[in-house]
C-alpha positions in Angstrom: -1.7 -2.3 1.8 -3.4 -0.1 -0.8 -0.2 0.4 -2.8 0.3 -3.4 -2.8 -3.3 -4.0 -3.9 -2.9 -1.6 -6.8 0.3 -3.3 -7.9 -1.3 -6.7 -7.7 -4.3 -5.5 -9.7 -2.0 -4.2 -12.5 -0.6 -7.6 -13.0 -4.0 -9.3 -13.0 -5.5 -10.3 -16.4 -9.2 -10.5 -17.0 -10.1 -8.7 -13.9 -13.6 -9.6 -12.5 -15.3 -8.6 -9.3 -14.5 -12.1 -7.9 -10.8 -11.8 -8.8 -10.6 -8.3 -7.4 -12.0 -9.6 -4.1 -9.6 -12.6 -4.1 -6.6 -10.3 -4.8 -7.8 -8.0 -1.9 -8.1 -10.9 0.5 -4.6 -12.2 -0.5 -3.0 -8.8 -0.2 -4.5 -7.9 3.1 -3.7 -11.3 4.5 0.0 -10.8 3.5 -0.1 -7.7 5.6 -1.8 -9.4 8.6 -5.0 -7.6 8.0 -8.5 -8.4 6.9 -10.2 -6.9 3.8 -12.8 -5.3 6.0 -10.1 -3.2 7.6 -9.4 -1.4 4.3 -12.6 -1.6 2.3 -14.0 1.8 3.5 -10.7 3.6 2.7 -10.5 1.8 -0.6 -14.0 2.9 -1.4 -13.2 6.5 -0.6 -10.0 6.4 -2.7 -11.8 4.9 -5.7 -15.2 6.6 -5.6 -14.8 9.6 -3.3 -17.9 8.4 -1.4 -18.4 6.5 1.8 -21.2 4.3 0.4 -22.4 3.1 -2.9 -22.8 0.1 -5.1 -20.8 -3.1 -4.7 -17.2 -2.0 -4.6 -15.8 -5.1 -6.3 -18.2 -4.7 -9.2 -17.1 -1.0 -9.4 -13.5 -2.2 -9.5 -14.3 -4.6 -12.4 -16.1 -1.8 -14.3 -13.2 0.7 -13.7 -10.6 -1.8 -14.7 -7.2 -2.5 -13.1 -5.3 0.4 -14.7 -7.8 3.0 -13.5 -8.0 1.5 -10.0 -4.2 1.4 -9.7 -4.0 5.0 -10.9 -6.6 6.3 -8.4 -4.7 4.4 -5.6 -1.4 5.9 -6.6 -3.0 9.4 -6.8 -4.5 9.1 -3.3 -1.2 7.9 -1.8 0.7 10.8 -3.5 -1.9 13.3 -2.3 -1.9 12.0 1.3 1.9 11.8 1.7 2.6 15.4 0.4 
């Protein structure tokens, strides 16, 4: 799900907190999941922390390329 989310973000133009949330909802729905099931893991992957400011706003600030890069790095690290 995280890999699919990263790919969807890369193809998004004009990323906002709202569009990041919509893409997350769509991506998780396509995998028969809910966004809440991946938010904590996504936060850890992107920020390295279990809590913090609004995650979607953080995604908007980081930008789609940085978010996708962090997701790819986490997946590579975990699957070693």
